[in-house]
C-alpha positions in Angstrom: -41.7 -28.2 7.7 -40.2 -31.5 9.1 -37.0 -31.8 11.0 -35.0 -32.6 7.9 -35.8 -29.4 6.2 -35.0 -27.5 9.3 -31.6 -29.3 9.5 -30.9 -28.4 6.1 -31.7 -24.8 6.6 -29.7 -24.6 9.9 -26.7 -26.3 8.2 -26.6 -23.8 5.4 -26.7 -21.0 7.6 -24.0 -22.4 10.0 -22.0 -23.2 6.9 -22.0 -19.7 5.8 -21.0 -18.3 9.1 -18.3 -20.8 9.2 -17.1 -20.0 5.8 -17.2 -16.0 6.4 -14.9 -16.7 9.7 -12.4 -18.6 7.7 -12.3 -15.7 5.0 -11.8 -13.3 7.9 -9.0 -15.1 9.6 -7.2 -15.9 6.5 -7.4 -12.1 5.4 -6.4 -10.9 8.9 -3.2 -13.4 8.6 -2.3 -12.0 5.2 -2.7 -8.0 5.8 -1.4 -6.3 8.6 -3.4 -3.4 10.0 -1.8 -0.5 11.7 -2.4 0.4 15.3 -5.1 2.8 15.9 -4.0 6.4 16.2 -3.5 7.6 19.9 -6.3 10.3 20.9 -5.4 13.9 20.0 -3.7 16.0 22.8 -5.2 19.2 24.2 -5.3 21.9 21.4 -4.5 24.4 24.1 -1.7 24.8 26.6 -2.1 25.8 30.1 -1.8 29.5 29.2 -4.8 29.2 26.8 -2.6 29.6 23.8 -2.7 27.1 20.9 -0.1 24.3 21.1 2.4 24.3 18.5 1.9 21.9 15.5 4.3 18.9 16.1 7.1 18.6 13.7 6.6 16.2 10.9 8.8 13.1 11.2 11.8 13.3 8.9 11.2 11.2 5.6 13.1 7.9 5.4 15.3 7.9 2.4 15.4 5.0 0.0 19.0 5.8 -0.6 19.8 4.5 3.0 18.6 0.9 1.9 18.9 0.7 -1.9 22.6 -0.4 -1.6 21.2 -4.0 0.0 17.9 -4.1 -2.0 17.3 -7.4 -3.5 15.2 -7.6 -6.8 14.2 -11.3 -6.4 13.1 -10.5 -2.8 11.2 -7.5 -4.0 9.5 -9.8 -6.4 8.6 -12.0 -3.6 7.5 -9.3 -1.3 5.2 -7.8 -4.1 2.9 -11.1 -4.3 0.4 -9.6 -2.0 0.1 -6.4 -4.6 -0.9 -8.7 -7.5 -4.2 -9.1 -5.8 -5.0 -5.6 -7.0 -2.3 -4.7 -9.6 -1.1 -6.4 -12.7 2.6 -6.3 -13.3 2.8 -7.6 -16.8 3.8 -5.5 -19.6 0.7 -4.2 -21.4 -1.5 -5.8 -18.5 -4.7 -4.4 -17.9 -6.6 -3.2 -14.7 -7.5 -5.5 -11.9 -8.6 -3.5 -8.9 -5.8 -1.0 -9.2 -3.8 0.4 -12.2 -1.1 -1.9 -13.7 2.4 -1.4 -12.1 4.6 -2.2 -15.2 6.3 1.1 -15.8 5.1 2.8 -12.9 8.6 4.2 -11.8 8.9 7.5 -13.5 5.2 7.6 -14.7 3.0 10.3 -14.0 0.5 9.8 -11.3 -2.9 9.1 -11.9 -2.1 8.8 -15.5 -3.1 5.3 -16.6 -5.8 5.5 -19.1 -9.1 3.8 -18.0 -8.4 3.7 -14.3 -10.7 5.9 -12.1 -8.1 7.5 -9.8 -9.3 9.3 -6.5 -9.6 13.1 -6.7 -6.7 13.1 -4.1 -4.3 11.2 -6.3 -5.3 13.3 -9.2 -4.5 16.4 -7.2 -1.3 14.9 -6.0 0.2 15.2 -9.4 3.8 14.8 -10.3 5.8 11.7 -11.2 6.4 8.5 -9.3 9.9 8.7 -8.4 11.6 5.8 -6.6 11.7 7.8 -3.3 7.9 8.6 -3.5 7.0 4.8 -4.1 9.1 4.1 -1.2 7.3 6.4 1.1 4.0 5.8 -0.5 4.1 1.9 0.3 4.9 2.5 3.7 1.4 4.4 4.3 -0.7 5.1 1.3 -3.1 7.1 3.1 -0.5 9.4 4.7 1.2 10.1 1.5 -1.9 10.9 -0.4 -4.8 11.5 2.2 -8.0 10.2 0.3 -6.4 7.8 -2.1 -8.6 4.5 -3.0 -5.9 2.4 -2.1 -6.7 0.3 1.0 -3.3 -1.3 1.5 -2.4 -0.5 5.0 1.3 -0.2 4.4 4.7 -2.0 4.5 6.6 -0.8 7.8 10.0 -2.4 6.8 12.2 0.0 4.9 14.3 -3.0 3.7 11.1 -4.9 2.1 10.1 -1.5 0.3 13.6 -0.9 -0.8 13.5 -4.4 -2.2 10.0 -3.8 -3.9 11.0 -0.4 -5.4 14.1 -2.1 -6.8 11.9 -4.8 -8.5 9.2 -2.3 -9.7 12.2 -0.5 -11.5 13.1 -3.5 -13.4 9.3 -3.5 -14.8 10.0 -0.9 -17.5 11.4 -0.6 -20.9 13.3 2.5 -19.7 14.2 1.8 -15.9 14.6 5.0 -13.8 18.3 5.4 -12.1 17.7 4.6 -8.5 19.5 6.8 -5.9 23.0 6.1 -5.1 23.3 4.0 -1.9 24.0 6.2 1.0 27.2 6.3 2.6 27.7 4.6 6.0 
């Protein structure tokens, strides 16, 4: 093998590595990752008795944010969702189920999409409040869901997204009344 052939091979390998690095940096810039969980505290107290389970954090209420929700901002904030979800009426499956008509739809009910066992077991209907909590941390709402989105921490953005998703329906669901301040 002459040096010209070796240079072509080495250039191909280095070009591939450079491309992989660019894709990694671009995806890291687009998607946030939650901080890793803290190590678990000791399961026993000093007396040897089991420690009490921590009280669950109170759920945020959509009603506290819906009064200032902006459908246009919600449409813009949902752009990253379009990588995996179709928003068009009658749209098909991309990687996740279509979201047209999701507010008020039964969970795990879109025909042809292979939902996780956890999502099937969750049951119920997608209420505006449930969507608001789900998109904060999908894995916390449905442990074992296939959805890999790490979550949207901003309650204002989530309220905007819920307001937008509610417009994507032939029969929009009434959103909760804004909470009094």
